N, C-alpha and C positions, 0 to 999 in steps of 0.2 A: 963373842958371837963365833962360832963354830964356821971350817970353810964351808963348811954342809949347807949354814947357814945362810951364809953369805952368797954361795952360787944360787940358793933360790932366790934369793933379794932380786939377782943379777938379770935372773932367766922373767921372774915379775914384773921387773922391768923394762925390760927387749921387750916383751909382748904390750906390753902399756903402750910402745913408741914404734911399735910397729901396725896398734889401730888408729891410733891419730891420725899415722900418717897415711893409711888405707882411709879411713875419713874425712884426709883434706883433699888428698885427691878425687878423690868420692864428686867433689861439691866443688876442685876446680872443674871437672869434668865437666858438670851438669851445667854451666856457667860457660862453658865454651871452649874452656881446654889453656886456657890464657889466667894465671896471676893476674889478680886485683891490683898488685901494686906496676905492673906494667898494663900500661889500652896500648891494645894496638895503634899504630901512629898513622893519622888519616896522612895520604898523597895531597904533596902543596901545590898549588895552581903551575902548570905551565908555563916557564917566561920563556916570550918570545926569543924569535934568534935573534943575534949581536945590527943582520943588517935587514929586520926584518919589524920598523918598532912598531907597537904598542897601537888598538885601532882607540880612537879618543873612544869615549864617551858621549853621546849626544849630549845639550848642555854644555858642560864640560870648557873649563877657558881652555887648553889645546885642540879644541876641537876645527877643523877647517872648518874654513870663509864662506858662507855661500854663493857660488859664481856672483856677482850683479848682476840686477836687470842689465836687461841693451836697453841702453837709447834708447826712445823712438827714431821711426826717420824723422829726417827734413821735412818738413814742406816746403814747395817750391815757395816762392813768393810769384803773388800774381801779380800781372802785368796791369801798370797804369790803368786807371777805370778816362774813359775821354770827357770823362764831370774834371780833371784834375788841369786835361790841358784846357779847355773853356773856363775852366779859376783863374789857373794864371791869363789866356788870354782879356778879359775883364778886369783888370790889373791895372790895363794901362787905357785904358778908358777915358777920355781927352787926352790921349797925347798926341803930342804937334804931330800934323804929316808932314816929314821929307824928300824930297826926292832923294832917292841912291841911301832911304837907313836903314838902317838896320839892326836902330840900338833904342835904350825909352829913353835919348834925348831924341828924340823922333825919326820916326816910321814909315817910310811908303808901304803898299802892297804886301809885295814879296817877303821886301825884310821886318816886315810885321809877324807875319805865319813860319818863318824859317827862326827866328827865336823864339817864336813861345812853343813849338814843337823839340829847340835845343834842350829846351828847361827839363826836359821829358824827354831826353833822351837820345830824339827820333832826329836825326839829324836829315834837311830840305834842303835842293837842291834853291840858286839863289835868284833863280830870273821865273819867272810869273810861267811863262810858254817854256823851261824845262819840268818848271812842277809838273806842270798840266800832264807831262809826256808822262812820269811815273807815279807811283804808288796802285793801288787801285782802284782800274773804271764803276763807277754808281751811277744808278740813275734815276735822274733828278727824284723818284719817287720812295726811292730806300734812301736816301741822305739820312742822316743819321749827325747827332750832333759830334764834332770831333774833325768832323771826313772836310772835305777842299770843298767849295763852291767857285768854277770860274766865270768869267761874264768874257762880250766881245766891247767892248770901250774906244778904245784911244787909237787902232786899230786891231784888223785882222785876225784873229783866232787871238786864245787866251791872250786877252790883257790885262787883266786884271783878278783878285784870288783873296777868296775872305774862307775864315771858319766858321760852319755852321754850329746853328746854336739848337735847335728845333724849332719847331711851332713857327716853317717858316721866315723864320730870323739868319742873319750872321749878322756874324763880328768884326770890321775893315778898317784900315787904315784910305780913304780917299783921299780928295785932294782937294774935292772943294769941299766947307767950310771945315777941310785944315785941319778934324782933328780924330783918333779913335773914337768910332761909331756903333751904334745896332743898329741895326733898320730889316722889314722886311725883303726875305731877296722872293715873293712873293708879288710884290708890288708890281707894274706896271713898267715902270723903265728898268728892272732890274730882272723881267720873267722876257721882258723880250732879246734882253741880249745875254743869256743864257749859253753856255756853251759845253757841258760839263761837271761831273764832283772825280773828284781821284780821294781815298781810303789810304792811308799811308799809319801803320805799326807793327806788331805781332805777323798777320796773318795777312796785311801787303806785303809788295814786292819792295828790295830797298831802294835806294838810287843805285847805281852803278859810279863807281869811284871816277872822280877827276868832273864831275857835271856843277863844281857848284863856279858858275864865271859872274865876272863881276854884277853890280847892283843892275836895277834896269834903270834905264832912265824917263821912261811915265810909262803911267799908272791913274786911275784915276783919283 
C-alpha cells in the first residue's frame, strides 16, 4: 500500500472516531451530562453532633420512659364512729362493780367510761366530777350514742356517769346489783337525777393535762 493510500485510510478512521465521539457526547447531554457508569451520589443523612445524642424513635428500645403516673393523694383516715365506742362498752356487760376499779377485773362508773374511751385513743379524766367539767356540753334532747350522761346520786352535783346508747338507754357500772348493765335513763329514777351530758372526741375540747386524779370513792 502506498503512502497516499495509508494517509487516506488514516483520515477516514479519524473521521469515524470523531463522529462516534460526537454521537456519544450528544447522548450524555440528553441524559443530564453524566456518563452512566458514574451516577450522581446521593447525600448521606447528616449524623448528629457528638454532644447531642440522636432522638429515639417512638416504640424503640432506647426511647426514654414516660414519666410514671403520680400516686393518688392519700385519703385521711376517718375518726372512729361512736358505734365503735359503744361496741367496746357492751363487751363488758356483766363485769363486776368494784369501787375504784378501772380495768376489766372490776369497774366503778367513771373507771368504766375512762377505760372504754382509752381503747379508742380518747383520754378522759378519772373522776366523775372532773369528766363533767370537760368535753362539749350537750342538751338532753341532743344526746347521741357515745355521749356521756351524768346523774346526781350519792352526792350533790355529778356523781354517776354512763355512756349513751341511743333510744333513751345507757350502759354503766352501777354499784346496785353490782355489774355493768344497760338501763333506760328515761326511767323515773334516772330522769329526775339527770344533771347533764358531755361529748368527747375530735370536735370536743380535750381535757387539760394533769386532770386525772385518783379513783373516785363513791358512785352508784
